[in-house]
C-alpha positions in Angstrom: -108.7 -67.4 17.1 -106.1 -65.9 19.2 -103.4 -67.4 17.1 -105.0 -65.9 14.0 -104.9 -62.4 15.5 -101.2 -62.9 16.4 -100.8 -64.1 12.7 -102.5 -61.1 11.1 -100.2 -59.4 8.6 -100.4 -55.6 9.6 -97.1 -54.2 8.3 -98.9 -52.3 5.5 -101.1 -50.8 8.2 -98.2 -49.8 10.2 -96.5 -48.4 6.9 -99.7 -46.2 6.3 -99.5 -44.8 9.8 -95.8 -43.9 9.5 -96.3 -42.0 6.1 -95.9 -38.2 6.2 -98.0 -37.6 3.2 -101.7 -38.7 3.9 -100.6 -40.7 7.0 -100.3 -40.0 10.6 -96.5 -39.4 10.4 -95.9 -41.8 13.4 -92.4 -43.1 14.1 -91.8 -46.9 13.9 -91.8 -47.2 17.9 -95.3 -45.4 18.1 -96.7 -47.7 15.2 -95.4 -50.7 17.0 -97.0 -49.8 20.1 -100.4 -49.1 18.4 -100.1 -52.3 16.6 -99.9 -54.1 20.0 -102.7 -52.1 21.5 -104.9 -53.1 18.3 -104.0 -56.8 18.6 -104.9 -56.9 22.3 -108.2 -55.0 21.5 -108.9 -57.8 18.8 -108.2 -60.4 21.4 -110.5 -58.8 23.9 -113.1 -58.5 21.2 -112.7 -62.1 20.4 -113.0 -63.3 23.9 -115.8 -61.1 24.8 -117.9 -60.6 21.7 -121.1 -59.5 23.5 -119.4 -56.7 25.5 -119.1 -53.2 24.3 -115.4 -52.3 24.6 -113.9 -49.0 23.8 -110.3 -49.2 22.2 -107.6 -46.8 23.2 -107.0 -44.0 20.9 -104.0 -45.5 19.4 -105.7 -48.8 18.9 -108.5 -46.9 17.3 -106.2 -45.1 14.9 -104.6 -48.3 14.1 -108.1 -49.8 13.4 -109.1 -46.9 11.2 -105.9 -47.4 9.0 -106.7 -51.1 8.8 -110.2 -50.4 7.7 -108.9 -48.2 4.9 -107.9 -51.3 2.9 -111.5 -52.6 2.8 -110.9 -55.8 1.1 -108.0 -56.8 3.3 -110.0 -55.7 6.4 -113.1 -57.7 5.4 -110.8 -60.7 4.5 -109.1 -60.5 8.0 -112.3 -60.1 9.9 -113.7 -63.3 8.2 -110.5 -65.1 9.0 -110.4 -64.2 12.5 -114.1 -63.6 13.7 -116.0 -65.5 11.0 -117.8 -62.2 10.3 -117.2 -58.5 9.7 -116.2 -56.5 12.7 -118.0 -53.3 12.5 -116.6 -50.0 13.8 -119.2 -47.8 15.5 -117.7 -44.4 16.1 -118.7 -42.4 19.3 -120.3 -39.0 19.1 -117.1 -37.4 20.8 -119.1 -36.1 23.8 -121.9 -34.5 21.8 -124.3 -36.8 23.2 -124.8 -37.4 26.9 -125.9 -41.1 26.7 -123.0 -41.7 24.2 -120.4 -40.1 26.5 -121.7 -42.3 29.4 -121.7 -45.4 27.2 -118.1 -44.6 26.1 -116.9 -44.1 29.7 -118.4 -47.6 30.7 -116.8 -49.2 27.6 -113.5 -47.7 28.5 -113.7 -48.9 32.1 -114.7 -52.3 30.9 -111.8 -52.3 28.5 -109.4 -51.3 31.0 -110.6 -54.1 33.5 -110.5 -56.7 31.0 -107.1 -55.6 29.6 -105.5 -55.7 32.9 -107.1 -59.1 33.7 -106.1 -60.8 30.4 -102.6 -59.1 29.9 -101.5 -58.3 33.4 -101.1 -54.6 32.4 -103.5 -51.6 32.0 -104.2 -50.4 28.5 -101.8 -48.0 27.0 -103.0 -44.3 27.5 -102.4 -41.6 24.9 -99.8 -39.3 26.1 -97.0 -37.1 24.6 -93.7 -38.2 25.9 -91.1 -40.9 25.8 -91.5 -43.1 28.8 -89.0 -43.6 31.6 -89.1 -47.3 32.2 -87.8 -46.9 35.7 -91.0 -45.0 36.9 -94.2 -46.6 38.0 -97.2 -46.6 35.7 -100.1 -44.7 36.7 -103.5 -45.7 35.0 -105.3 -43.2 32.9 -108.2 -41.3 34.2 -111.1 -42.9 32.5 -113.4 -40.0 33.3 -111.2 -37.6 31.3 -110.5 -35.3 34.3 -106.7 -35.6 34.1 -104.4 -35.8 31.0 -100.8 -36.7 31.9 -97.8 -38.5 30.6 -97.9 -41.9 32.2 -95.0 -44.0 31.6 -95.6 -47.5 30.7 -93.5 -50.5 29.4 -94.7 -52.5 26.4 -93.1 -55.1 24.2 -93.0 -55.3 20.4 -96.1 -56.5 18.9 -95.0 -59.8 17.7 -93.2 -60.8 21.0 -94.5 -61.4 24.5 -95.7 -58.8 26.8 -95.7 -58.6 30.5 -98.6 -60.9 31.8 -99.4 -62.7 35.0 -101.1 -65.3 32.9 -99.1 -67.8 31.0 -101.8 -68.6 28.5 -102.3 -65.0 27.6 -101.3 -64.2 24.0 -98.0 -62.5 24.1 -97.3 -63.9 27.5 -94.5 -62.9 30.1 -90.8 -62.9 29.3 -90.3 -60.6 26.4 -87.8 -58.0 25.5 -89.7 -54.7 26.5 -89.5 -51.3 25.2 -90.8 -48.2 26.9 -93.0 -45.8 25.0 -95.8 -43.3 25.8 -97.8 -41.6 23.2 
């Protein structure tokens, strides 16, 4: 299943996010980072299918763009998961129970992401990263918004990981990027 996630053809999704007209107008670096975050989210969903996990904002945006090509998305889901992977949107803080569930799902996602990939999930920020600075994890309760630098690898290559068996394992050419 993990190899299938790695083999997913997502270039059209990335292209859609990089379009100015009708797209998100992202640059290639941001789209690459979001693709990596999305692939990692899919890996966690595959490994922990019964857990409620909340994707990062960038992975969620990539997921939305993937879903827009409904036939391809349905085909990809069947190929990877053997079923359709439904997207259940949050109520964006309009419901106390939903907000609490989202925070718990974000914490769970952060914990599993760090355990599986050796790095915390990518926070949404508004700056380019300085790869020489230490990364500070995002505030999962939403009390602090900052520009936390992180180092990520390109989606089709390895990413920093303490685990050799983790998809996109240690030893890659890294790129620094914050969103």
